[in-house]
C-alpha positions as CSV (number, residue, x, y, z in Angstrom):
1,M,35.2,-45.7,-36.4
2,K,35.5,-47.9,-39.5
3,N,38.5,-50.2,-40.3
4,V,39.4,-47.9,-43.3
5,D,39.6,-44.9,-41.0
6,R,41.9,-46.8,-38.6
7,F,43.9,-47.9,-41.7
8,G,44.4,-44.3,-42.7
9,Q,45.5,-43.3,-39.2
10,M,47.9,-46.2,-38.9
11,T,49.3,-45.5,-42.4
12,L,50.1,-41.9,-41.6
13,A,51.7,-42.8,-38.2
14,I,53.8,-45.5,-39.8
15,F,54.9,-43.1,-42.6
16,D,55.7,-40.4,-40.1
17,Q,57.9,-42.8,-38.0
18,L,59.7,-44.2,-41.0
19,L,60.3,-40.9,-42.6
20,E,61.9,-39.6,-39.4
21,S,64.2,-42.6,-39.2
22,F,64.9,-42.9,-43.0
23,P,67.1,-44.6,-44.3
24,I,67.6,-46.6,-41.2
25,P,65.2,-49.6,-40.8
26,T,63.2,-49.3,-37.5
27,A,60.6,-51.1,-35.5
28,I,57.2,-49.4,-35.5
29,D,56.5,-47.8,-32.2
30,Q,53.0,-49.2,-31.7
31,G,52.4,-47.2,-28.5
32,A,53.3,-43.9,-30.2
33,M,51.1,-44.8,-33.2
34,L,48.1,-45.6,-31.0
35,T,48.6,-42.5,-28.8
36,A,48.7,-40.4,-32.0
37,M,45.3,-42.0,-32.9
38,G,43.9,-40.7,-29.6
39,L,44.0,-44.1,-27.8
40,T,45.7,-45.0,-24.5
41,P,47.7,-48.1,-24.9
42,S,49.0,-50.2,-22.0
43,L,52.6,-51.2,-22.7
44,T,54.8,-54.0,-21.6
45,D,58.4,-54.8,-22.4
46,N,59.1,-58.5,-23.1
47,G,62.8,-57.9,-22.8
48,D,63.3,-59.1,-26.3
49,G,65.2,-56.0,-27.4
50,F,62.3,-54.7,-29.5
51,G,61.0,-52.3,-26.9
52,P,57.5,-51.9,-25.4
53,R,54.6,-53.8,-26.9
54,V,50.9,-53.0,-26.6
55,R,49.1,-55.5,-24.4
56,N,45.5,-54.1,-24.5
57,W,44.7,-54.0,-28.3
58,R,41.3,-55.5,-27.7
59,E,40.3,-52.9,-25.1
60,L,41.2,-49.9,-27.1
61,D,38.4,-49.8,-29.7
62,A,35.4,-52.1,-29.3
63,D,34.2,-51.4,-32.8
64,V,37.4,-52.2,-34.7
65,P,39.7,-55.3,-34.4
66,L,42.7,-53.0,-34.0
67,Y,45.5,-55.5,-34.0
68,R,44.2,-57.2,-37.2
69,V,43.9,-53.8,-38.8
70,Y,47.5,-53.0,-37.8
71,I,48.9,-56.3,-39.1
72,N,46.9,-56.0,-42.3
73,T,47.9,-52.3,-42.8
74,L,51.6,-53.4,-42.6
75,D,50.9,-56.3,-45.0
76,W,49.1,-54.0,-47.5
77,L,51.9,-51.4,-47.4
78,L,54.4,-54.2,-48.0
79,D,52.4,-55.8,-50.8
80,E,51.9,-52.4,-52.5
81,N,55.7,-51.7,-52.2
82,F,55.4,-48.7,-49.9
83,L,57.6,-50.4,-47.3
84,R,60.5,-52.9,-47.1
85,K,60.9,-55.2,-44.2
86,D,64.1,-56.3,-42.5
87,G,63.3,-58.7,-39.7
88,D,61.0,-56.8,-37.4
89,E,62.1,-53.5,-38.8
90,F,60.7,-51.5,-41.7
91,V,62.0,-48.8,-44.0
92,L,60.3,-46.6,-46.6
93,S,60.6,-47.9,-50.2
94,S,61.7,-45.5,-53.0
95,K,58.1,-45.4,-54.1
96,A,56.9,-44.1,-50.7
97,L,59.9,-41.7,-50.3
98,A,59.2,-40.2,-53.8
99,A,55.5,-39.7,-52.8
100,L,56.3,-38.2,-49.5
101,Q,58.9,-35.8,-51.0
102,S,56.4,-34.6,-53.7
103,V,54.9,-31.1,-53.4
104,P,51.4,-31.2,-55.0
105,P,49.6,-27.8,-55.4
106,A,46.7,-29.0,-53.2
107,V,49.0,-29.2,-50.1
108,G,49.9,-25.5,-50.2
109,G,53.6,-25.6,-51.0
110,Q,54.7,-28.1,-48.5
111,S,55.8,-31.7,-49.2
112,L,53.4,-34.5,-48.5
113,G,55.9,-35.8,-45.9
114,S,55.6,-32.5,-44.0
115,K,51.9,-32.7,-44.2
116,V,51.9,-36.4,-43.0
117,S,54.1,-35.5,-40.1
118,S,52.0,-32.6,-38.9
119,T,48.7,-34.5,-39.4
120,A,50.1,-37.7,-37.7
121,K,50.8,-35.7,-34.6
122,D,47.2,-34.6,-34.2
123,M,45.0,-37.3,-35.6
124,A,42.9,-37.6,-32.5
125,G,41.3,-34.2,-33.0
126,E,38.4,-33.7,-35.3
127,A,40.4,-31.7,-37.9
128,G,43.1,-34.4,-37.9
129,R,40.6,-37.2,-38.3
130,S,38.9,-35.5,-41.3
131,A,42.3,-34.8,-43.0
132,V,43.6,-38.4,-42.7
133,G,41.6,-40.0,-45.6
134,E,42.3,-37.2,-48.0
135,L,46.0,-37.2,-47.2
136,V,46.4,-41.0,-47.5
137,G,44.8,-40.7,-50.9
138,Q,47.2,-37.9,-51.9
139,V,50.2,-40.0,-50.9
140,I,49.0,-43.1,-52.8
141,G,48.1,-40.9,-55.8
142,A,51.6,-39.3,-55.7
143,A,53.2,-42.7,-55.6
144,I,51.2,-43.9,-58.6
145,R,52.1,-40.7,-60.5
146,S,55.8,-41.0,-59.6
147,M,56.0,-44.6,-60.8
148,S,54.3,-43.9,-64.1
149,S,56.4,-40.9,-65.1
């Protein structure tokens, strides 16, 4: 799997987690994100109050430097103003929220946020994997449209 494919999966999982907790900033549940991607993370709790952390990033996908993709996905989402950061916690920006609440005709009458949530729960399957790239593109496109109107 390519970096851009893992970026898409991580983006949807992050949006799903943050939409569920909105407007409360929350730490990204890395284990849940990787499990939704069809991977089996090994977790450890450092006792730092931030919950379990993944300790086997390198073993999960030999083809993709997953931890670097994860960190750079977060950085890109922050740089492009889809997320706001508060310490180790994140919250959706108004740009991301507007995009996720939009209901484009191509999604069949449901909001992009609903589509993100359903797709993020089943990204490991073939249908989920093929829907990820298109859905990330729809969310980014909706964000651009909402900011230009």
